C-alpha positions as CSV (number, residue, x, y, z in Angstrom):
1,M,61.4,49.0,39.8
2,A,63.3,50.9,37.1
3,E,63.3,51.6,33.4
4,M,66.3,50.8,31.2
5,A,67.0,52.0,27.7
6,E,69.6,50.4,25.4
7,A,69.7,50.8,21.6
8,S,66.1,52.0,21.4
9,I,64.8,49.1,23.5
10,C,63.4,49.9,26.9
11,R,62.9,47.4,29.7
12,L,60.8,47.6,32.8
13,D,61.8,45.2,35.6
14,V,59.5,44.8,38.7
15,I,60.7,43.1,41.8
16,D,59.4,42.5,45.3
17,D,61.8,44.6,47.3
18,A,61.6,42.3,50.4
19,C,62.4,39.0,48.8
20,R,63.8,39.9,45.4
21,Y,61.1,37.9,43.5
22,L,61.2,39.1,39.9
23,I,57.5,39.8,39.2
24,S,57.8,41.2,35.7
25,S,60.4,42.0,33.0
26,V,59.1,43.4,29.8
27,E,60.7,45.2,26.8
28,W,59.2,47.7,24.3
29,E,60.5,50.0,21.6
30,S,59.7,53.4,23.2
31,S,59.0,54.4,26.8
32,S,55.7,55.8,27.8
33,S,53.5,56.0,30.9
34,R,50.9,53.9,29.1
35,V,53.3,50.9,28.7
36,V,54.5,51.2,32.3
37,L,50.9,51.4,33.7
38,E,49.9,48.3,31.6
39,A,52.9,46.4,33.1
40,L,52.1,47.5,36.6
41,R,48.4,46.6,36.2
42,A,49.3,43.2,34.9
43,S,51.6,42.7,37.9
44,V,48.9,43.8,40.4
45,T,46.3,41.6,38.8
46,R,48.6,38.6,39.1
47,Y,50.2,39.2,42.5
48,G,48.0,41.7,44.3
49,Q,48.4,45.3,45.2
50,P,51.8,46.2,46.8
51,L,52.1,48.3,49.9
52,Q,54.3,50.8,48.1
53,V,55.8,51.3,44.6
54,L,59.3,52.6,44.4
55,T,60.4,54.0,41.0
56,I,63.1,56.1,39.5
57,N,62.2,59.8,39.1
58,G,61.7,59.3,35.3
59,S,59.1,61.0,33.2
60,V,57.4,57.7,32.3
61,F,56.7,57.3,36.0
62,V,56.2,60.9,37.2
63,P,54.8,63.4,34.7
64,V,57.3,66.3,34.9
65,I,54.7,69.0,35.0
66,Q,52.8,67.3,37.8
67,R,55.8,66.4,40.0
68,Q,55.2,67.4,43.6
69,R,57.6,67.3,46.5
70,G,57.1,64.0,48.4
71,Q,54.4,62.5,46.2
72,C,53.6,61.8,42.6
73,A,50.4,63.1,41.1
74,P,48.1,60.8,39.2
75,D,48.8,60.4,35.5
76,R,46.4,61.4,32.7
77,S,45.0,57.9,32.5
78,G,43.0,58.5,35.7
79,A,45.0,55.9,37.7
80,S,44.9,56.5,41.4
81,R,47.9,58.0,43.1
82,I,51.2,56.1,42.9
83,E,53.4,56.8,45.9
84,C,57.0,57.1,44.8
85,S,59.6,57.4,47.5
86,M,62.1,58.7,44.9
87,C,60.2,61.9,44.7
88,V,61.1,63.0,48.2
89,R,64.5,64.2,47.2
90,E,65.3,65.1,43.6
91,G,68.1,63.2,42.0
92,T,68.4,60.3,44.4
93,T,68.1,56.6,43.5
94,H,69.1,54.9,46.7
95,A,66.0,52.8,47.1
96,I,66.2,51.1,43.8
97,G,69.8,49.8,43.9
98,K,68.5,46.2,43.7
99,V,66.7,46.9,40.4
100,E,69.8,48.7,39.0
101,R,71.8,45.6,39.8
102,L,69.1,43.4,38.4
103,H,69.3,45.2,35.0
104,C,73.0,44.3,34.8
105,T,72.3,40.7,35.9
106,I,69.6,40.1,33.4
107,D,71.8,41.6,30.6
108,E,74.8,39.5,31.6
109,E,73.1,36.2,32.2
110,S,70.5,36.3,29.4
111,G,73.3,37.1,26.9
112,R,75.6,34.5,28.2
113,M,72.9,31.8,28.6
114,G,70.9,32.7,25.5
115,L,67.7,33.2,27.5
116,E,64.6,35.2,26.6
117,L,63.2,37.4,29.3
118,D,60.4,35.0,30.4
119,E,63.0,32.2,30.5
120,H,65.4,34.3,32.6
121,M,62.6,35.2,35.0
122,E,62.0,31.5,35.6
123,Y,65.7,30.9,36.1
124,Y,66.1,34.0,38.3
125,N,63.3,33.0,40.7
126,H,63.5,29.2,40.7
127,T,67.1,28.1,40.0
128,R,69.7,30.9,40.5
129,P,71.3,31.1,43.9
130,H,71.6,34.6,45.4
131,A,74.5,35.4,47.7
132,S,72.4,38.0,49.6
133,L,69.9,35.3,50.4
134,G,72.4,32.8,51.8
135,D,72.8,31.2,48.3
136,R,69.2,30.2,48.3
137,T,66.9,30.8,45.4
138,V,64.3,33.6,45.5
139,L,61.5,31.0,45.6
140,L,63.0,29.1,48.6
141,H,63.8,32.4,50.4
142,S,60.2,33.8,49.9
143,C,58.7,30.5,51.0
144,T,60.6,30.1,54.3
């Protein structure tokens, strides 16, 4: 998952790293840990608790003062620890390349097709062929 800011609009995209299922894509006007946690909680409520959460090393995910080598401290809301593999080595983003590419894909396709985020999520998961999945849709790939 990663956060994206463009012209004062931030977007959080959450995907299943194994099958590329787009779980959540939300936009808001300013980034904050509260907004990110709300989106994560909604995703967990709908799809269940993930084995691991990968994030960028951004302040909305990892409070700067609480950052520790190899793990992320709980935020002020009292949420339990969120393990972030990106905290292991400062400045790396190798594990979230899929989300980085997803940001570009959503921007390109939504603009070209005139889709809102929820409409694009439906298209991305159920209709769009993915070259990395043998030109199958995410839904077909995750169900086989």
